C-alpha positions as CSV (number, residue, x, y, z in Angstrom):
1,M,29.7,-4.3,-32.6
2,N,26.5,-5.7,-34.0
3,T,24.2,-6.7,-31.2
4,N,20.9,-8.2,-32.2
5,L,18.3,-7.0,-29.7
6,H,15.8,-9.5,-31.1
7,S,17.9,-12.7,-30.9
8,L,16.5,-15.9,-29.6
9,P,18.9,-16.2,-26.7
10,R,18.0,-12.7,-25.6
11,H,14.3,-13.3,-26.0
12,L,14.7,-16.5,-24.0
13,I,16.3,-14.6,-21.1
14,E,13.5,-12.0,-21.2
15,L,10.8,-14.8,-21.1
16,R,12.6,-16.5,-18.1
17,I,12.6,-13.2,-16.2
18,E,8.9,-12.6,-16.9
19,H,8.1,-16.2,-15.8
20,G,10.0,-15.6,-12.6
21,D,8.2,-12.4,-12.0
22,L,4.9,-14.1,-12.5
23,D,5.9,-16.8,-10.0
24,G,6.4,-14.1,-7.4
25,L,3.2,-12.3,-8.3
26,I,1.2,-15.6,-8.1
27,D,2.7,-16.2,-4.6
28,Q,1.7,-12.7,-3.4
29,V,-1.9,-13.1,-4.7
30,T,-2.2,-16.6,-3.2
31,L,-1.0,-15.4,0.2
32,S,-3.3,-12.4,0.3
33,L,-6.3,-12.5,2.7
34,T,-8.8,-12.5,-0.1
35,P,-7.1,-13.9,-3.3
36,D,-8.6,-12.7,-6.5
37,E,-9.4,-16.1,-8.2
38,L,-9.9,-14.7,-11.6
39,M,-6.6,-12.8,-11.5
40,L,-4.9,-15.9,-10.2
41,R,-6.2,-18.1,-13.1
42,R,-5.1,-15.5,-15.6
43,L,-1.6,-15.2,-14.1
44,K,-1.2,-19.0,-14.0
45,K,-2.4,-19.3,-17.6
46,R,0.1,-16.6,-18.7
47,R,2.8,-18.4,-16.8
48,L,2.0,-21.7,-18.5
49,L,2.1,-20.0,-21.9
50,L,5.5,-18.6,-21.1
51,K,6.7,-22.0,-20.0
52,D,5.6,-23.5,-23.3
53,L,7.2,-20.7,-25.3
54,I,10.4,-21.1,-23.3
55,S,10.5,-24.8,-24.0
56,R,10.0,-24.3,-27.8
57,I,12.8,-21.7,-28.0
58,E,15.1,-23.9,-26.0
59,A,14.4,-26.8,-28.4
60,E,15.0,-24.5,-31.3
61,L,18.3,-23.3,-29.9
62,D,19.5,-26.8,-28.9
63,P,17.7,-29.4,-30.9
64,P,17.7,-33.0,-29.7
65,Q,20.5,-35.1,-31.1
66,P,19.3,-38.1,-33.3
67,A,19.9,-41.5,-31.7
């Protein structure tokens, strides 16, 4: 059985997991008594980059159909 550990579908799953983890971490930082604004900005920037990467991979795996 030849499993490709670097396949796009697997990478997509890993990115979605990381994006979800960042959501939870951002919620925790936001709810703390003294949120670290710099950390919050960095986490949100990373989450946005992941979202963009996820969108690109999804488009590559399932390209839009021509009209």
